[in-house]
N, C-alpha and C positions, 0 to 999 in steps of 0.2 A: 567191590573194587574202589567204590567212593571212599569207603573207611580206610582203606589202605593209602589212598593218595593223600586223605587228609592226615594221617598219621605221619606220612612223609614229610609234609610241607611243615608240619608242627615240629617235628625233629630238626629239620633244616633251620627253622627259626629259633629253635632253642639254642642251636649251636652257635649261630650268628650273634644271638644275644650274649652268650658265655664270653664269645671271643671279644665282643665289644666291651664288656665288663672287665677283661682282662687288659685290654689296651687302654683303657681310660680309668686310672687308679681313683680310688676314692679316699680323700684326705680328711673327711669329716671326723673320724675317730681320733686321728693324730691331733688334729687342731683341738678337738674338745679337751683331751687329756694333757698336752702339753702347753696350749695357750696361756693358762693361768701362771705359769712360771716365767713369762715374758713380760717385761715391764717397759712402761714409758719413762724415759728420763728428760728432765728439763733443767737448764741451768741458766743462772743469772750472773753476769759480770759488770762491775761498775766500771764504766769507761768515761773518759772525757770527750764531751761534743761540744757543739756551738748551739746558740740560741735559735738558728735558722731551721734547726731539723733535719740535718743532713746525717746519712748513714755513715757508721764508722769506718766504712770501707766503700769502695766504688764499683759499680757495675754499669756496663754499657746500657743504653735505654733499651735496646732491643733484646737484651738479655733475659729470656724466660724467668731466671732465678731472681731478677730484680724485684719483680712483684711480690714474689714469696716473702723475700727479706723485708719489704717494706711493710707487709702485713704483720710480721712477727716481732720486729724490732721497733720498739716505740721511739717517736722522734719528738724532740723538744718543740714546743709551739713557738712561732715567730714569723713574721711577713719577711718577703725579701726587702732587702734594704735597711733592715734593723741592725743594730751594731752586733758584730760577730763576737758575742761574750761567751768565753768557754764556761760550760756548764757540765755537771756530772749527771750521767743518766745510766739506766740499766740496758745492758745488751742481753738478749735471751736467745737461747739456741735449743734445739730438740734433738732427741737421740733415742735409741733403744738399749735393752740389757736383759740378761736372763738370770735367774736366781740359781746358784750352785749349791747352796746349803740351807737347810731350814732356818739357821740362825740369821740369815740375812746378807750372806755375802753374794755379790752381784758382779758379774763379767760385762764389760763393755768396751768400747775404743777409747784410747787414750785421747784422741782428738775431740771426743764428746765431751769430756769433763776438764780439758786443758784450760788453765787459767780461770776456772769458774770460782766465783765467792760464794756462791750457794747452789746445791743440787738437790733437787726433789725428785723422788721416786714415786710413781703412781702405779699401783697394781690394777688388774682387772677389775677387781671389786670396788674401785675408786678410792681406796684407802691411800694416804699419802705420807711419805716419810722424807725426812731430811736425811741425806747420806753424807758419808765423809769417804775421802779418797784414801785407801790403805796404801796404794802404789801405783804408778803408771810407768809404762815402758814405750818411749817415743818411737824407737828402732822397730818394734814390732806392731805398734799401735793397740797395745793391750793395756787396759786399766781395770783395777780390782777395786770395787767400792764396798761400803757396809751400811746397812740400816739397822736400826734397833728393832727387832722383831724376832718372833718365834714361830714355829709350827708352819712355815711357808712351803708352798709347792716348789718342787725343784725339777730341773731337767735331769734327762738321762744322757750320759756321754758315750758317743759311738767312736769307732776307729775310722778315721779319714783315709788311711792307707787302704782300706777295704773298698773304698768307693771306686766306682767304674765309670769311664766317660760314657755318657748317654743315660746314666741312672737318674731317676726322679729325684728332686730334692724340693724342700719346701723353706721358704723365708716367712718368719713372722716379725714384725716390728711396727713402728709407728711413723710411716712416711707422712710428711707434712703435718705431723701431730694427730694422724688418724689412728688411734690406739688399736692393736691386735689385728692389723691388716695382714692377710695372708696372700702370699703369691706363689707360684709353682714354676718349676722349670727342669732343666736337666744339667748334669755336670757337663760343661763343655770341654773342660781341659783340666788336668792337675799339674802341679810343679811348676806354675807360671812364675817367672822372674820379672819384676817391674823395676823400670829406672829406679835408681837410687834405693832400692829395698832389697837388701842383700840376705836378709835373715828370715824371710818367709817364703816358703814354697806355696803360692796362691792357689786356691781352687777356684777355677773359672766356671761361672754358671750362666745361663740366660733368665734367671729367676729374676723378675722386676724388683730393682732395688732404686731407691729415691733418696733424696734427702730425708733425714728422720729414721731410716732403716739402718743406719750406722750403729754398731754395737749389738745388733740382733742377732739371734741364733739361725743357722742354716741347719735343717733337719734331714736326715734320710727317711726311707720309708718305714723303717722300724720305730720311728719316733725318738731318734737318737740324735743329739748335736754333734754334728760333724765339722763345724766352722762357725766363725763370726763375721758377719757381713761388714765390710770394711771400707771398699773402694767401688767406683763405677768408672768406666771409660766412657766419656761423652764429650760432644762438640757443643753440646746446647745447655749442659747443666743437668739435664734430665736423664732418664734411663733411655740407653740405645741397645740393649741386647746383651751387654758385656758387663758382669759384676764379678767382683773379687772377694773371696773369703779367706780369713785366716784360720788354717787347719786348727780343730780344737786340740790336739794333742801338744802343738806349740803354745797355744794360749794357757793351757792348764801348766805346763812347765812354767811359764812366766809367772803365773798367778801364783804359783807355789813359793817361787822365789820372792815375789812382792809380799806375800803373807808372812814369810818367815824374816826377811831382812829388810823389806821396804825398798829393795832395788834388785837388778839383774846384773848377775857375773857372766861375762862372755869370754871365750878363748880367742886368742889371736896368736899367728905365728911369725907375722912380720914379713909378708911377700906381696909383691905387686904381681897381678896376674892378668891374662887375657885369655879369649876364646881360641881354641884349636880349630882353625879353618882346616878345610880339606888340603889347601896348598900347603900349610903349616905342616900338618901331618906327613905329607909326602917328604917335606925337606928334612923332618926330624926322624923319617924312617919308621913311623907309626903305621899300623895296617890299616887304621881308620881314625876319624877325626874324634878324639875324647881327651878327657882330662883338662887341666889348668896350666898352661905355659906360664912360666915364671919369667917375668921382665925385669925384676930388681929385688934385691933381698936386703932388708934393713940390717944395718952394720949393727953387731952385737945383739940382734934378735933372736928368737928361739929357732927360727929356720935356719940362720947361718951358724948358729951353735950346733946344729944337728948335721950340718954339712950339705945343705939344699944350695944350689949354685944357679945364677942366671941362665936361662935355656934349658933348664930341666922342665919337665912336664910332670906334674902331680897326678897320678893315676887313681890312688886311693888312699883314704885317711881313716885310721882307726877301724879298718876292715869295710868300710863304705866306699862303693865305688865313686870316683869323680867322673861322671859322664859329660857334664858341661861344666865352665869355669864358674858359673852361678853356684854350683853345687857346694864348692869348696867353702865359700864364707859361712853358707849355712851350717855345715858339718862342723867346722871349727868352732863357729860361734856357739854351737850348743854343747860344746865340750868344757868340762869344768876346768878353770885355770889351776894349773899345777900338775895336772895329769900327764903321765909319761905314755905317749901315744906312738904306735908304728905307722909308717908312711911309705908308700911305694912310689918311686918316681922313675921316670924314663930318662935316662941319659946316654948320648952318644950310641944308640941302638940296643941299649940293653936295659933290663929293669935292675933297680937298686933298692933294698929296704933299709930304711933309716929309722931313727928313733928320736922323736923330739919331745922337749917339757912345754907345754902349752902355756903361753902368757895370758894376760888379761887386758881386755879393751878398758881403757880409763873411762870412767863414768862421765856420761855428758853433763857438763854444767850449763845451768840455765842464766843466760845473762840478759834476760829480756827485761828484768827489773833492774833498777839502780843499785849502786852499792849499798844503800841504806834500806833497800827493799821496797821502796815506793814505786807506784806504778809511773810510768813516763807521761807526761803531758801530751796532749793532742798535737801532731806535727801534720805537716802538708806532705802528701807523697810526692816523690820525684818523678821525673820522666818515665822511669820503669814502673811505676806504681808501688814503689818500696819507700817505707819508712825506715830510715837508717840513723844510727847514732854513732859516736865516737866512743872509743873505748877509754877508761880511765887508766892510769898509770898502773893500778893494782891488777886490773884485767889484763894488761898487756904483758906484765911480768909473769903472770900465772899461766898465759898462753904461749909465752915465749916469742912474741911478735912485737914489731916496732911500730905498726900502725894497724890500718884496718877499719871497717866499718859493720858494726852489728845490724843485722836485718831484724828490726823489731816486729814489722808486719808487711805483708803483702796484700796491697790493695787493688789488685787487677786479676782478671782471669784469662789475659791474653799471653800466651807463649811464655809463661814464667814457671812451668811445671817443675823444672830441675832446680829452682830457687826454694829455699826453706825459711822458715822463721827460726832464728837462732844462728844461722849461717854467718860467717865473717867474710866480707868481700876484702881481700888482700891486694888485687891488681886488677887493672883493666887492659886488655890486649887488643889492638886494633891498628890497621895500616902499618903493620911491622913494627909497632912500638909497644913496650911492655912497661906501663906506668904503675909504681906502687901508690896505693890509696892510702891518704894519710887523714883527710878531713872531709867533711860533708859538702863544704863549699867547694873544695878541689873536685870532687866527685861530680857534682852538679855541672860545674863549667866545662868539665871533660865530655858529659853527655850531650851538652848543649852544641858542641862542635859538630856533632853528626847529623846527617839528613835522616828523614823518616824511613828510608829503605836500607840504611846501614846496619851491618851485622857486627856484634862486638862480642868479645869473649871476656869472662870474669874467672878469676883465680879465686877460689872460695874454699876456706877453712871449715871442715865439718867435722866436729869431734876432734879425733887425732889425724884424720885424712885430708889431704887437699885434692880438689877436683876442678876441671875446667867445665864452665858451664856457658854455651854459646847461645846468645840471644838474637834471633833473627828479625830484623825489621824494628826499629825503635819507636816508629809511630811519630805523631807531631810533637814537638819540643813543648816542654812546660815552660811558660813565660816566666814563671818565677824561680826557673832553675839558675838563671844568671843574676 
């Protein structure tokens, strides 16, 4: 009897142990095999500073990122009260990447290598190589770089469409410069749309991603790359359980174009759209809220030529369903310009099949450097924490605008998420007045008129599009603004 009881308890213990091993996955083999293909990327950029040792951008004193950047960005010596003499110094930043070919092609984020004067790639065996940028696409935040080496370890590519919400994923990268750090989590959601990010259906995870992880791979449990870790949602600057990765199929399509031509071609049809709410669906006679409602159609654009009208609801494009309005820019953008595509729209209670020849989105031009290609000298940020400059006549003529200010840099982390470097501020709207912006002095004087709780709206040109960006609460005025 005793032997039977002992055997019974042993069997129960064995079953519990097996159940525990199934619920707690072992990542060791995956990390051992795939870790060597993940690299540390460090960049340096020559910037203009002053002799007092200030950072090239501003953080609140209680911001936890302030200490990190002060550790990694060298400051020029000089005691308070010494002359504020402009000097050049090196700004350093850190990121991650992963090797996709044995001859040295590496994928990372565009923001990791943006404006870098020198890029250094360090492998897990501590070998270091200088890298060159083959191409970068800011719209998807994907960059392809190259080092001169052979026989390198490479990652295996997976299918992000096969990912399931709740599935385990692994991130490997260099957070805060700590090489080959491994974090694990689950897929929290798929197909996430983020503000001002129209071309990427992000994978949301709760794997810990921190500064320095950007550009690193996201692996599934088969050891295949399914995404590039790109962004975090954070109120403090650190990890808060919400991270976003670019699906690897999107990234590989971008890198193929960058490798072939050095740029990315995207389709456009020339419509302004909005989400179809339940109320709109009822008014349109749709059985459910779906598709992209057309607010306006560009005169002479591809959509107008195909017969699209304001008030139409686009239900599918090239055979792909448009479930939400955010689906349409991604589907159209991934379509090769010049392609003749079928499109289904809902109009006045019935569906219509239309045919459209896809146009091309104009390539974004970088206006951050001056006309001669030289870097701008150090300037003081205005009340919004922006470094802005006036456009020259050539830039205005090329962009077909009469005024506007170029955002060269954003030096605050407070409520400016919808503004980007390279945006052009065309107008300021507040108190019922719409004022066209023509000079830095005029813009700063306008900002100085508002109290710290005021809300303003800026009309911004971004690429070929114009958008309104509302800034809530201006904060304390900058004494230098007037």
